[in-house]
C-alpha positions in Angstrom: -18.6 -50.0 -4.9 -19.0 -48.3 -1.5 -15.5 -46.9 -1.8 -16.3 -45.6 -5.3 -19.5 -43.9 -4.1 -17.7 -42.4 -1.2 -14.9 -41.1 -3.5 -17.5 -39.6 -5.9 -19.3 -37.8 -3.0 -16.0 -36.5 -1.7 -15.0 -35.2 -5.1 -18.3 -33.4 -5.6 -18.1 -31.9 -2.1 -14.5 -30.7 -2.9 -15.6 -29.1 -6.2 -18.6 -27.5 -4.7 -16.7 -26.0 -1.7 -13.9 -24.7 -3.9 -16.2 -23.3 -6.6 -18.5 -21.6 -4.0 -15.5 -19.9 -2.4 -14.3 -18.6 -5.8 -17.8 -17.5 -6.9 -18.6 -15.6 -3.6 -15.2 -14.0 -3.6 -15.6 -12.8 -7.2 -19.0 -11.5 -6.4 -17.7 -9.6 -3.4 -14.8 -8.1 -5.3 -17.0 -7.0 -8.2 -19.8 -5.6 -6.0 -17.9 -3.9 -3.1 -14.7 -2.9 -4.7 -15.9 -1.9 -8.2 -19.6 -1.4 -8.4 -20.1 0.4 -5.0 -16.8 2.2 -5.0 -16.7 3.5 -8.6 -20.1 3.1 -10.3 -22.9 3.5 -7.7 -21.6 4.6 -4.3 -25.1 5.1 -2.9 -26.3 1.6 -3.9 -28.6 0.1 -1.3 -28.4 -3.4 0.1 -30.8 -5.1 -2.3 -29.1 -3.4 -5.3 -25.8 -4.8 -4.1 -27.3 -8.3 -3.6 -28.8 -8.4 -7.1 -25.6 -7.1 -8.7 -23.6 -9.7 -6.8 -26.0 -12.4 -8.1 -25.6 -11.2 -11.7 -21.8 -11.1 -11.2 -21.8 -14.7 -10.1 -23.9 -15.7 -13.1 -21.5 -14.0 -15.5 -18.5 -15.6 -13.8 -20.0 -19.1 -14.0 -21.0 -18.6 -17.7 -17.5 -17.4 -18.5 -16.0 -20.4 -16.7 -18.2 -22.8 -18.7 -17.1 -21.2 -21.9 -13.4 -21.4 -21.1 -13.8 -25.1 -19.9 -15.6 -26.0 -23.0 -13.0 -24.5 -25.2 -9.8 -25.8 -23.6 -9.6 -28.3 -20.8 -5.8 -27.7 -20.3 -6.5 -24.1 -19.7 -8.8 -24.9 -16.8 -6.2 -27.0 -15.1 -3.6 -24.3 -15.7 -5.8 -21.5 -14.5 -7.0 -23.5 -11.4 -3.4 -24.0 -10.2 -2.6 -20.4 -11.0 -5.6 -19.1 -9.0 -4.5 -21.1 -5.9 -0.9 -19.8 -6.2 -2.2 -16.2 -6.7 -4.6 -16.5 -3.7 -1.8 -17.6 -1.4 -0.2 -14.2 -2.0 -2.9 -12.5 0.1 -1.6 -14.2 3.3 0.6 -11.3 4.3 -2.3 -8.9 4.1 -4.4 -11.3 6.3 -1.6 -11.7 8.8 -1.1 -8.0 8.9 -4.8 -7.3 9.6 -5.1 -10.0 12.3 -1.8 -10.6 13.9 1.0 -8.3 12.8 0.0 -4.6 12.9 3.6 -3.5 12.1 3.1 -4.4 8.4 2.2 -1.3 6.5 -0.1 -0.8 3.5 2.7 0.0 1.2 4.7 -3.0 2.3 1.7 -5.4 1.7 1.0 -3.9 -1.7 4.6 -4.1 -2.8 4.9 -7.7 -1.5 1.7 -8.6 -3.3 3.0 -7.3 -6.6 6.3 -9.0 -6.3 4.6 -12.3 -5.2 2.3 -12.2 -8.2 5.2 -11.6 -10.6 7.2 -14.4 -9.1 4.2 -16.8 -9.4 3.7 -15.8 -13.0 7.4 -16.2 -13.9 7.6 -19.6 -12.4 4.3 -21.0 -13.5 3.3 -19.6 -16.9 6.7 -20.3 -18.6 7.5 -24.0 -18.7 11.2 -23.5 -19.1 11.3 -21.7 -15.7 8.6 -23.7 -13.9 9.3 -24.8 -10.3 12.9 -23.8 -9.8 14.8 -26.1 -7.4 11.6 -28.3 -7.4 9.8 -25.6 -5.3 6.2 -24.8 -6.4 5.5 -21.4 -7.9 3.3 -20.5 -4.9 6.3 -21.1 -2.6 8.6 -18.8 -4.5 5.8 -16.2 -4.6 5.0 -16.2 -0.9 8.7 -16.3 0.1 9.5 -13.2 -2.0 6.2 -11.6 -1.0 7.0 -11.8 2.7 10.6 -10.6 2.2 9.5 -7.5 0.3 6.5 -6.9 2.6 8.8 -6.9 5.7 11.5 -4.8 4.2 9.2 -2.1 2.9 7.1 -2.1 6.1 10.2 -1.5 8.3 12.3 0.6 6.0 9.8 2.3 3.8 7.2 5.0 4.5 5.8 4.8 8.0 2.1 5.4 9.0 1.1 8.7 10.5 0.1 9.1 14.2 -3.5 9.1 13.2 -3.1 5.9 11.2 -1.2 4.2 14.1 -4.0 5.2 16.6 -6.7 3.8 14.3 -4.7 0.6 13.9 -4.1 0.2 17.6 -7.8 0.7 18.2 -8.7 -1.9 15.6 -6.4 -4.5 17.2 -7.7 -3.6 20.6 -11.2 -4.4 19.5 -10.0 -7.7 17.9 -8.3 -8.7 21.2 -11.5 -8.0 23.2 -13.8 -9.7 20.7 -11.7 -12.5 19.3 -8.9 -13.1 21.9 -8.5 -16.4 23.6 -9.0 -16.9 27.3 -5.9 -17.5 29.4 -6.8 -21.2 29.6 -6.9 -21.7 25.9 -3.8 -19.6 25.3 -1.9 -22.4 27.0 -2.6 -24.6 24.0 -1.2 -22.2 21.4 2.3 -23.7 21.3 1.0 -27.3 20.9 -1.5 -26.2 18.4 1.0 -24.4 16.2 3.5 -27.4 16.4 0.9 -30.0 15.6 -0.6 -27.9 12.7 2.8 -27.6 11.1 3.5 -31.3 11.7 0.2 -32.2 10.0 1.1 -30.1 7.0 4.4 -31.9 6.7 3.0 -35.4 7.1 -0.3 -34.9 5.1 0.7 -32.8 2.1 4.4 -32.2 2.5 7.6 -34.3 2.5 6.0 -36.8 4.9 3.9 -38.3 2.2 7.1 -39.9 0.8 7.0 -42.2 3.7 3.8 -43.6 2.4 4.7 -43.8 -1.2 8.2 -45.4 -1.2 7.0 -48.6 0.5 5.2 -51.3 -1.4 2.9 -52.4 1.3 -0.8 -53.2 1.0 -3.3 -53.0 3.9 -6.8 -54.5 3.5 -6.4 -54.3 -0.3 -5.2 -50.7 -0.4 -1.7 -49.4 -1.0 0.1 -47.8 1.9 -0.1 -44.4 0.3 -3.9 -44.5 0.2 -4.0 -45.6 3.9 -1.5 -42.9 4.8 -3.5 -40.2 3.1 -6.9 -41.4 4.5 -5.5 -41.5 8.1 -3.8 -38.1 7.9 -6.9 -36.5 6.3 -9.1 -37.9 9.1 -6.7 -36.5 11.6 -6.9 -33.2 9.7 -10.7 -33.2 10.1 -10.2 -33.4 13.9 -7.5 -30.7 13.7 -9.9 -28.4 11.9 -12.6 -29.0 14.4 -10.1 -28.1 17.2 -9.0 -24.9 15.4 -12.4 -23.7 14.4 -14.3 -24.3 17.6 -12.1 -24.8 20.6 -9.4 -22.3 19.4 -12.3 -20.1 18.2 -11.0 -19.5 14.6 -14.5 -19.9 13.2 -16.8 -18.6 16.0 -18.8 -15.5 16.4 -17.0 -12.6 18.1 -17.8 -12.1 21.8 -18.3 -8.9 23.9 -19.7 -7.0 21.0 -21.9 -4.9 23.3 -18.9 -3.9 25.3 -16.7 -3.0 22.3 -19.2 -1.4 20.0 -20.3 1.1 22.7 -17.6 2.9 24.6 -18.9 5.8 26.6 -21.9 6.1 24.4 -19.8 6.4 21.2 -20.5 3.9 18.5 -17.6 2.3 16.8 -19.0 2.3 13.3 -16.0 1.3 11.2 -15.2 -2.1 12.8 -18.4 -4.2 12.4 -20.6 -2.4 9.9 -24.2 -3.5 10.0 -24.1 -4.8 13.6 -26.2 -2.9 16.1 -25.5 -3.4 19.8 -28.5 -4.7 21.8 -27.3 -2.7 24.8 -27.4 0.6 22.9 -29.2 3.3 24.9 -30.0 5.1 21.7 -31.7 2.8 19.1 -31.4 5.5 16.5 -27.6 5.1 16.4 -26.7 3.6 13.0 -24.0 1.0 12.4 
């Protein structure tokens, strides 16, 4: 019974965390990218908040309608959403780590990746070629096209390059690791990849092909529990010690440079060291 209760709580937590991410993302897209950009550009903060809340309500109601009509469609759409979401990784990597990737390259790669996912997921006769998941085919082609177009296609102007370099300079000053923590980057990368292989990759076969029971549990269960507990520790290490989920530092130094406010980097943040309190973010 305790194991059953623990499993139920874990399942509810997983559903809540996943659903909350989808709902907040949908709200942000509908509010920032559609409502503010095309419908009401001068919308104030509270107007955007209320529109975002209404958008979430509509999305949830539509989700309930779809789930009530066809359970199979929910499973299909859930897997498709995860595979589609993975195709945004090149854009995230370009923004944070790889400034050489261009806007045209990222957009072209995204389109190709979405088409590849659709072709290898929506049509059963072509599903998972070579036993590789549709998300894998999509992200592989996505990265290939992104890199080719970024290096061989239209190049950014001098002004765009300067803006990009300034943005990454601010990222380095506010989010960069100290020299002591940079020494752990290699080990962190290696262990993170190793964890993915052992917890959700081919390494799980080691726990599923052996008929061994430990304390009444099959080896596969024990294997998964151990590696996911290790994953919790890994996430704590990445989020806090390696500062992947901490507040930016040195904001006062970066947001004010010779009395000039950098307004486009952290909108809404006002530096406490600002000599001019009337400066708007």
